[in-house]
PyMOL commands that place a pseudoatom at each C-alpha (Angstrom):
pseudoatom trace, name=CA, resn=MET, resi=1, chain=A, elem=C, hetatm=0, pos=[8.151, 6.822, 20.441]
pseudoatom trace, name=CA, resn=ASN, resi=2, chain=A, elem=C, hetatm=0, pos=[9.442, 9.236, 20.157]
pseudoatom trace, name=CA, resn=ILE, resi=3, chain=A, elem=C, hetatm=0, pos=[9.701, 10.551, 17.057]
pseudoatom trace, name=CA, resn=LYS, resi=4, chain=A, elem=C, hetatm=0, pos=[11.327, 14.073, 15.129]
pseudoatom trace, name=CA, resn=LEU, resi=5, chain=A, elem=C, hetatm=0, pos=[10.848, 15.367, 12.202]
pseudoatom trace, name=CA, resn=TYR, resi=6, chain=A, elem=C, hetatm=0, pos=[13.068, 17.756, 10.564]
pseudoatom trace, name=CA, resn=THR, resi=7, chain=A, elem=C, hetatm=0, pos=[12.607, 20.161, 8.305]
pseudoatom trace, name=CA, resn=THR, resi=8, chain=A, elem=C, hetatm=0, pos=[12.618, 23.407, 6.116]
pseudoatom trace, name=CA, resn=THR, resi=9, chain=A, elem=C, hetatm=0, pos=[10.961, 25.929, 5.291]
pseudoatom trace, name=CA, resn=GLY, resi=10, chain=A, elem=C, hetatm=0, pos=[8.809, 25.494, 1.910]
pseudoatom trace, name=CA, resn=CYS, resi=11, chain=A, elem=C, hetatm=0, pos=[9.634, 22.055, 1.427]
pseudoatom trace, name=CA, resn=GLY, resi=12, chain=A, elem=C, hetatm=0, pos=[7.438, 19.589, -0.942]
pseudoatom trace, name=CA, resn=TYR, resi=13, chain=A, elem=C, hetatm=0, pos=[9.370, 16.560, 0.675]
pseudoatom trace, name=CA, resn=CYS, resi=14, chain=A, elem=C, hetatm=0, pos=[8.484, 18.126, 4.218]
pseudoatom trace, name=CA, resn=ILE, resi=15, chain=A, elem=C, hetatm=0, pos=[4.464, 18.426, 3.525]
pseudoatom trace, name=CA, resn=LYS, resi=16, chain=A, elem=C, hetatm=0, pos=[4.479, 14.979, 1.885]
pseudoatom trace, name=CA, resn=MET, resi=17, chain=A, elem=C, hetatm=0, pos=[5.636, 13.562, 5.116]
pseudoatom trace, name=CA, resn=LYS, resi=18, chain=A, elem=C, hetatm=0, pos=[3.072, 15.019, 7.073]
pseudoatom trace, name=CA, resn=GLU, resi=19, chain=A, elem=C, hetatm=0, pos=[1.365, 13.748, 4.769]
pseudoatom trace, name=CA, resn=LEU, resi=20, chain=A, elem=C, hetatm=0, pos=[2.593, 9.426, 5.276]
pseudoatom trace, name=CA, resn=PHE, resi=21, chain=A, elem=C, hetatm=0, pos=[2.056, 10.492, 9.243]
pseudoatom trace, name=CA, resn=LYS, resi=22, chain=A, elem=C, hetatm=0, pos=[-1.370, 11.577, 8.986]
pseudoatom trace, name=CA, resn=ARG, resi=23, chain=A, elem=C, hetatm=0, pos=[-2.127, 8.576, 6.863]
pseudoatom trace, name=CA, resn=ALA, resi=24, chain=A, elem=C, hetatm=0, pos=[-0.076, 6.334, 9.104]
pseudoatom trace, name=CA, resn=GLU, resi=25, chain=A, elem=C, hetatm=0, pos=[-2.434, 7.939, 12.269]
pseudoatom trace, name=CA, resn=ILE, resi=26, chain=A, elem=C, hetatm=0, pos=[0.627, 9.584, 14.133]
pseudoatom trace, name=CA, resn=GLU, resi=27, chain=A, elem=C, hetatm=0, pos=[-0.180, 12.527, 15.610]
pseudoatom trace, name=CA, resn=ASP, resi=28, chain=A, elem=C, hetatm=0, pos=[2.765, 12.919, 18.238]
pseudoatom trace, name=CA, resn=TYR, resi=29, chain=A, elem=C, hetatm=0, pos=[6.000, 14.204, 16.443]
pseudoatom trace, name=CA, resn=GLU, resi=30, chain=A, elem=C, hetatm=0, pos=[7.922, 17.059, 17.369]
pseudoatom trace, name=CA, resn=GLU, resi=31, chain=A, elem=C, hetatm=0, pos=[8.733, 19.119, 13.969]
pseudoatom trace, name=CA, resn=ILE, resi=32, chain=A, elem=C, hetatm=0, pos=[11.670, 20.711, 14.211]
pseudoatom trace, name=CA, resn=VAL, resi=33, chain=A, elem=C, hetatm=0, pos=[12.575, 23.988, 11.683]
pseudoatom trace, name=CA, resn=ILE, resi=34, chain=A, elem=C, hetatm=0, pos=[15.308, 24.582, 10.171]
pseudoatom trace, name=CA, resn=GLY, resi=35, chain=A, elem=C, hetatm=0, pos=[15.377, 28.229, 8.837]
pseudoatom trace, name=CA, resn=ASN, resi=36, chain=A, elem=C, hetatm=0, pos=[17.364, 28.068, 5.601]
pseudoatom trace, name=CA, resn=ASP, resi=37, chain=A, elem=C, hetatm=0, pos=[19.589, 30.360, 7.357]
pseudoatom trace, name=CA, resn=ASP, resi=38, chain=A, elem=C, hetatm=0, pos=[20.430, 28.669, 10.305]
pseudoatom trace, name=CA, resn=LYS, resi=39, chain=A, elem=C, hetatm=0, pos=[23.785, 27.419, 10.080]
pseudoatom trace, name=CA, resn=VAL, resi=40, chain=A, elem=C, hetatm=0, pos=[23.953, 26.782, 13.786]
pseudoatom trace, name=CA, resn=LYS, resi=41, chain=A, elem=C, hetatm=0, pos=[20.732, 24.189, 14.424]
pseudoatom trace, name=CA, resn=ARG, resi=42, chain=A, elem=C, hetatm=0, pos=[21.749, 22.683, 10.778]
pseudoatom trace, name=CA, resn=HIS, resi=43, chain=A, elem=C, hetatm=0, pos=[25.561, 21.895, 11.911]
pseudoatom trace, name=CA, resn=GLU, resi=44, chain=A, elem=C, hetatm=0, pos=[24.358, 20.232, 15.075]
pseudoatom trace, name=CA, resn=LEU, resi=45, chain=A, elem=C, hetatm=0, pos=[21.235, 17.815, 13.063]
pseudoatom trace, name=CA, resn=ILE, resi=46, chain=A, elem=C, hetatm=0, pos=[24.863, 17.070, 10.461]
pseudoatom trace, name=CA, resn=THR, resi=47, chain=A, elem=C, hetatm=0, pos=[26.873, 16.826, 13.050]
pseudoatom trace, name=CA, resn=LYS, resi=48, chain=A, elem=C, hetatm=0, pos=[24.802, 14.031, 15.386]
pseudoatom trace, name=CA, resn=TYR, resi=49, chain=A, elem=C, hetatm=0, pos=[22.582, 11.686, 12.018]
pseudoatom trace, name=CA, resn=PRO, resi=50, chain=A, elem=C, hetatm=0, pos=[25.589, 12.356, 9.236]
pseudoatom trace, name=CA, resn=MET, resi=51, chain=A, elem=C, hetatm=0, pos=[23.449, 10.712, 7.076]
pseudoatom trace, name=CA, resn=ALA, resi=52, chain=A, elem=C, hetatm=0, pos=[20.854, 13.704, 7.273]
pseudoatom trace, name=CA, resn=TYR, resi=53, chain=A, elem=C, hetatm=0, pos=[22.063, 15.658, 4.062]
pseudoatom trace, name=CA, resn=GLY, resi=54, chain=A, elem=C, hetatm=0, pos=[18.227, 16.711, 2.797]
pseudoatom trace, name=CA, resn=TYR, resi=55, chain=A, elem=C, hetatm=0, pos=[14.870, 17.488, 4.550]
pseudoatom trace, name=CA, resn=PRO, resi=56, chain=A, elem=C, hetatm=0, pos=[12.553, 16.154, 5.610]
pseudoatom trace, name=CA, resn=PHE, resi=57, chain=A, elem=C, hetatm=0, pos=[14.859, 13.785, 8.076]
pseudoatom trace, name=CA, resn=VAL, resi=58, chain=A, elem=C, hetatm=0, pos=[13.474, 11.375, 10.904]
pseudoatom trace, name=CA, resn=THR, resi=59, chain=A, elem=C, hetatm=0, pos=[14.942, 9.813, 14.305]
pseudoatom trace, name=CA, resn=ILE, resi=60, chain=A, elem=C, hetatm=0, pos=[12.602, 8.149, 15.737]
pseudoatom trace, name=CA, resn=ASP, resi=61, chain=A, elem=C, hetatm=0, pos=[14.345, 7.168, 19.618]
pseudoatom trace, name=CA, resn=GLU, resi=62, chain=A, elem=C, hetatm=0, pos=[16.780, 9.213, 18.716]
pseudoatom trace, name=CA, resn=GLU, resi=63, chain=A, elem=C, hetatm=0, pos=[17.768, 6.857, 15.755]
pseudoatom trace, name=CA, resn=PRO, resi=64, chain=A, elem=C, hetatm=0, pos=[18.222, 8.215, 11.863]
pseudoatom trace, name=CA, resn=ILE, resi=65, chain=A, elem=C, hetatm=0, pos=[15.734, 6.719, 9.860]
pseudoatom trace, name=CA, resn=GLY, resi=66, chain=A, elem=C, hetatm=0, pos=[16.117, 8.341, 7.283]
pseudoatom trace, name=CA, resn=SER, resi=67, chain=A, elem=C, hetatm=0, pos=[14.387, 10.506, 4.243]
pseudoatom trace, name=CA, resn=LEU, resi=68, chain=A, elem=C, hetatm=0, pos=[10.757, 10.099, 2.887]
pseudoatom trace, name=CA, resn=VAL, resi=69, chain=A, elem=C, hetatm=0, pos=[11.413, 6.448, 1.082]
pseudoatom trace, name=CA, resn=GLU, resi=70, chain=A, elem=C, hetatm=0, pos=[13.038, 5.530, 4.375]
pseudoatom trace, name=CA, resn=VAL, resi=71, chain=A, elem=C, hetatm=0, pos=[10.415, 5.873, 6.685]
pseudoatom trace, name=CA, resn=ALA, resi=72, chain=A, elem=C, hetatm=0, pos=[7.531, 5.309, 3.542]
pseudoatom trace, name=CA, resn=LYS, resi=73, chain=A, elem=C, hetatm=0, pos=[9.507, 1.990, 3.872]
pseudoatom trace, name=CA, resn=TRP, resi=74, chain=A, elem=C, hetatm=0, pos=[9.216, 2.196, 7.749]
pseudoatom trace, name=CA, resn=MET, resi=75, chain=A, elem=C, hetatm=0, pos=[6.371, 2.066, 8.108]
pseudoatom trace, name=CA, resn=LEU, resi=76, chain=A, elem=C, hetatm=0, pos=[5.232, -0.259, 5.734]
pseudoatom trace, name=CA, resn=LYS, resi=77, chain=A, elem=C, hetatm=0, pos=[7.508, -2.935, 8.026]
pseudoatom trace, name=CA, resn=GLU, resi=78, chain=A, elem=C, hetatm=0, pos=[6.485, -1.822, 10.873]
pseudoatom trace, name=CA, resn=GLY, resi=79, chain=A, elem=C, hetatm=0, pos=[2.540, -1.982, 10.193]
pseudoatom trace, name=CA, resn=PHE, resi=80, chain=A, elem=C, hetatm=0, pos=[1.661, 1.676, 10.103]
pseudoatom trace, name=CA, resn=ILE, resi=81, chain=A, elem=C, hetatm=0, pos=[0.664, 1.636, 6.487]
pseudoatom trace, name=CA, resn=GLN, resi=82, chain=A, elem=C, hetatm=0, pos=[-0.266, -0.881, 3.585]
pseudoatom trace, name=CA, resn=SER, resi=83, chain=A, elem=C, hetatm=0, pos=[1.355, -0.541, 0.357]
pseudoatom trace, name=CA, resn=PRO, resi=84, chain=A, elem=C, hetatm=0, pos=[-2.319, 0.862, -2.585]
pseudoatom trace, name=CA, resn=LYS, resi=85, chain=A, elem=C, hetatm=0, pos=[-3.509, -2.644, -3.903]
pseudoatom trace, name=CA, resn=LYS, resi=86, chain=A, elem=C, hetatm=0, pos=[-3.433, -2.926, -7.787]
pseudoatom trace, name=CA, resn=ASP, resi=87, chain=A, elem=C, hetatm=0, pos=[-5.606, -3.980, -10.028]
pseudoatom trace, name=CA, resn=GLY, resi=88, chain=A, elem=C, hetatm=0, pos=[-4.802, -6.393, -11.839]
for i in range(1, 88): cmd.bond("trace and resi %d" % i, "trace and resi %d" % (i + 1))
show_as sticks, trace
zoom trace
């Protein structure tokens, strides 16, 4: 599985995504940091994945998964994480 995590500096959601990866025990991923002034990398990302309008953004085997919420849903579906049990 080839996972790419596109992030930008100072992004709180990007930090949460890395925490989610850690919770899911996914350590083998490539982080691609796109600087705020890196127009070339940003353009390449949006050209390849038009839905990559914000950060973080994740692809798996070159297929777009999405941002934090979409990745969390994918991890739940694939069994990497479990949703917290609610007291009730």
